[in-house]
C-alpha positions, 0 to 999 in steps of 0.5 A: 446389368452387372454389379461392377462393369468393365470400367470398375463402376458400381451399377454403372454410376459410381467408381469403386475406388471413389465409393470406398474412399467416401465410405472410409471418410464417413466412417472417420467422422464418428471415430473422430468425434469419439476421440474428441469426446474421450481426450478433450480437456473439458473447460474449467468453471467456477461454481461458488466462492466462500466466504461470500463476504469479508470485512476489509483486512490487510490480507484476505483468503478465499476458497473457490469451488468449481469443476475441472480446475488446474494448477497454474490458473489465476483468479481475480476480483474484478481487475485485482489479481490474486497473489496466491493460487493454491491448487488443491484438486480439480474442484477446489483452490485457495486464493489470497488477495491484499490491498483491495478496497471495499466493494462488490466484485466479480470472481474471474478465473483465468488460464495462462492467457484468457478468461475461462469462467466468471461469477458476477458480483459473487464476493463483497468486501465490507467496510471495516468495523471502525469508520474512516478517519484521517491522520496528518502525514509529513513527507515528500511528493516525489517525481514532480515535474518542475512545470507541475510544482505550482499545481500542488498547493495548499488545499489540493485534493488527491481524490478519496486519498488525501489533501495538502495542508502545508507546502515547503520549498521544492528540492532535488528529487531523491528516491529512498530505498531500504538496503538491509537495516538502513536506507539509501537515497538515490538522486533522480534527474529531471524531477523535484520533490516537494515537502508537504503536510497531508491530511490522509484518509484511512481506516483503522484495522487490526494487523497480524500482531493484533495492533490497530493500524491506519490503512490508506485508501490506496492500500498500504498502512500509513507509517514512516518510510512508506510510499503512498501512490496518490492520484495526481494531476497527471498520473500517480504521484509517489508520496514518501511518509517521514512522520505521522501525526494526530489530525490536530494542530500541535501545541507549542510547549517548552521542554528543558533537557539536561545534556549528558556530561560528555556531550561534545556538541554543546558549543554548536547549539544556538537559538533557532536550530531546528530538530529534523531527526532523520526525516529531513522534513520541517513538517515532520518534527520541528522542535527548535532551540529556545534557550541554548545550553552553556558549557557550565549549565548544560541545560537546553530549552526546546520549543516543541510542537507537541500533541496532548494524549491521555498519557502525556505530551507526545512529540516525534513518536515519544512521550515527553516525561521528566526523567525520560531521554530525548535526542535533538537531531540537527544537520550539524550535530546531535544532542542527547540528554534527560528531560527535567521539565515539561508543562502539565497537560490541559485539564480537559486532556489530563489522565483521569 
């Protein structure tokens, strides 16, 4: 039998063209595999993170190590996404996180769309050196549906975040936003805002200026103008802080103030007028006029809810001292003057 017959078959069984095509296809398999190995993009992997433990802080910077890292990737601690992914090379990147509570977290690496690598429980945020504490914060629960107002009463707990100590009368809702060096209040339809005094749980931490600040369990530092997002009855509730106070009841004291000679608002002041400052919240300050000034005397007596400290009585963020200036803000007028009389501190709290 000839090698190739009259019909082009090899050994009378295989078509020559079919055999050539099969040989070509078999030859492409190792060639394709070689091209895949040579040109494929290897998957990125995380190998370690340093440091493995940090104490709770406002901002935390970590270095992640791995293989085949690329720019434009991202890292998370559990469900908390990084603010910054600074690619250094294929083995190292720096990431920055902020406002994450204490706990143990998986370190997760993502590309544009999906998870690529995970280090289970590789990073721990330790509690702050100082124990958790509480402060009183006056302000407004905002975005409250009218049907939910009755829910937020004295004693209501926002789990692990705050508790309501006092509740005022609901009013039309406003959103306060900052524009430049002042704020603007924008009306919000279909919801109300409720003035409240809250006991807020927070941790004392050192800020970038080296000063202690009280950071709430929901993230931000507690201070006037800050919104806290609280776990409410139906979803998250924004709470606008207008004043922060010590976690004790104030002491009512009488303070006398000599008004400026050119004060034009003397005739407007009357007994019972309330000092609302710029906060518009009765829980934020609350000094009242006890004795109204006269055109000749020009001395006003204020009944002030003050807090004792090692350096003197405090009210509205200022020390009440004879000779210091003091302002009284009312929706109709503003009085300015100099303090002439302040009662002494109780012996137990006086400065040694």
